[in-house]
C-alpha positions, 0 to 999 in steps of 0.5 A: 854478120851474126853477132851474138850478144856474148861475141859483143861483149868479148869484142868490145873487152878486148878493144877496151884492154887492147887499147889500153896504152898505160899498161905495165907491159905494153909490149905484149899488146903487139906482141906477134902472137896477139897480131896472129890471133887478131888476124886469124879471128879477123879472118874467121869473122870474115867467113862468118859473114860469108856464110851470112851472105850465102844464107840471105842469098838463097833464102831470097831465092826460096820458094815461098811455100818453104820460107816461114810463113803464116800457119792458117788460111781463113775461107777467103784464102787470106793467110794469118796466124803465127808465122812458122818454119815448116814448109807449107802445102798450100794446094792441100791444105787440112780444114779445122774444126774452127774454119781456118785452114792449117797450111803449115802442119808440124809434127805436132799438129798432126798428132793433135789431129790424129788424137781428135780423129781417133774419137771421130772416125775411128782408130783404124781410119785416123791411122791411115790419115796420119801416116799419109799426112806424116809422109807428105810433110816428111816429102815437103821437107826432103824437097826442101832440104835437097833444094838448099843442098843443090843451091849451096845454102849453108846449114846452121852446122856450118857456122859452128867451127868458126864460132868455136874457133873464134871463142878460143881466140878470144879466150886466148886473147883475154888471157894474154891481154889480162896480164897486162891489165 
């Protein structure tokens, strides 16, 4: 389950407030509205956990060149550098001035390379190379997204409705339970 600090704090507050037996109106703690909200919240958290499992299973099956990995490769073929989320193109890395090969170029990397190449080979040649590289990156991204869609890998937006409703329920519970504290 994706437990954010916010969700952990809200849940902890609800447990502490909900567990106080000497509240003035202790009957409200076990009221039907509170029970219904807690039941719905548990269901939504279970749905988030289900999405988490689906994502992890799909991530484990994802081809390695689409998973986050090192950005560079040295002359001996060893990968290194910062981890990048951009899909790799191991069959066509870009040779850099520093002797490394750029395996996971980002749009920003490609733009910086374009600016360097304008000075070296001229604008027209640099534009052609830049367009080719951007097209290749787009094709890799399309292929990755198509694969994710085909295997049913959840997207970040799939959690959003559940998170919004959990936050709403937490606010309602805090409001209801806060009246008794």
